[in-house]
N, C-alpha and C positions, 0 to 999 in steps of 0.2 A: 578442514575438509580436503579430501584428496580429489583433485581434478582429473578428468579423463584425458585432457590434453591441455596445451597452452593456448589454444584458440580462445579469444575473448568471448565469442558467442557460446562455445561449449562451456566455458567457466561460468558464464551467466546462467546458463540452463541448469547447471549443477545446483544452483541455489533457487532459481526462479522458474524452472522448467516444468513443474507440476501444474495441475489445473487449479490449485487453490491459493498458492502464495501471493500472486499478484492481486487476487481478489481481497485477501486480507489487508495487503498494503492499500488497495483502493478504499476499503472501509475506513482505515485509519486516516487516509487523506481527506475523506468526506467528514468524518466525525472528530478527528484529532486525537481522540482516545476512546478506547473500547474495553469493556469487560469481556470475559469469556462468553457470557450469555448474549452479549450484544452481537458477537460474531455468529452465534447460533441462529439468531433471528434473520440473518441475511437471506435473501430470496433464493440463493443457490443451494441451501439446505446441506451444509457441510456436516459430516458425521463427527461425533465428539472425539473419537480416537484420531481421526485425520486432523481435526483442528488442534488438538494437543500436540501432535507431532509437528505440524507446520509452524505453530507458534514457537516451539522450542528451537526448531531449525532456524527460523528468522531471528530469534534472540541470539543464538550461538554465532550467527553470522553478522551480528551487529546492526541489523536493519530495524529492529524494534527493541524496546526496553520495557521492563515492568516497573510500575510505581505502586506504592501503597495506596489503596483505595481510601479516600478521606472519610467514608461513612461505614466501612465494614472491614474488619481485619480478615474476614474469610475471603474477600475478593481482592483482585489486583486490577490495575488499569494498565493496558498496553498502549504504548505511544511510539511514534516513529522517532528514530535517531536521525541525525543529519545524513547519514549514509542511506537511510530509507527514504528520506525526503528527496534525495538526489535522483530517485527513480521517477519523479514527476514528469520530466520531459519524455521519458519512454512511454508512460501511460497516456500522455497527451498525443504522441505520435500514433499510438495504437488506436485511439478514438478517431483521429483524423482518417486513418486508413479504413476503419470500419465505416465511417460516414461516407467515404468515397464509393464503397462497394456493397454496402448492406443498408438495411433500414435501421435507423437510430430512433429511439423513443423521443418524443417531443421535448421532455425536460432536458435531455442531453443535447438536443439541437441548440439550445440557448447557450450552453457552455461552449459548444464547438464553434458557434458563431462568434463568440467573444474571443476564442483562441485565434480564429482566422483573421480577425481584425488587428490583433497585436499579440502574436504568439509569445514573443520575448517578454513583453510587459506583463502578460497574463501569468506566465511561469514565474517571473520574478515576484509578483504580488502574492501568488499562492504559496511560493516557498517562504516568503516572509510570514504569512499567516501561520503556516505549519511550524516554522522555526520558533515563533513566539510561544508555541505550546510545549517546546522541549524542556523537560525538567531534569532529566538524567541522560547523560551522553556516555556512550562506550568509547 
């Protein structure tokens, strides 16, 4: 991928700056693995052409990988790579920022409360859970 500049924020936005990529990462962090149809069920209602494009881009950039589906040769499972899991602290900080300035759903409040009590411990535990699910690494 060709970057617009050497600025780390600009380089990050080249990969994650659209409105869908971090939501796909979020879904994988919640579910550990997803099929294409699992992503389509998300409340944000991503279009199929956008979903296909974002999954390919995330895979090409080493944030996700594809696995054979154990029950169907027609399906694949998407999972996070270590590189994708390393985005967890960024997503946590985004949640904390939103909690500070906006209304957060009740179920998210419990997660935010746990993060505020021990952010480092929470992130370490979540990364371990996610890492235990990695089957293929790029």
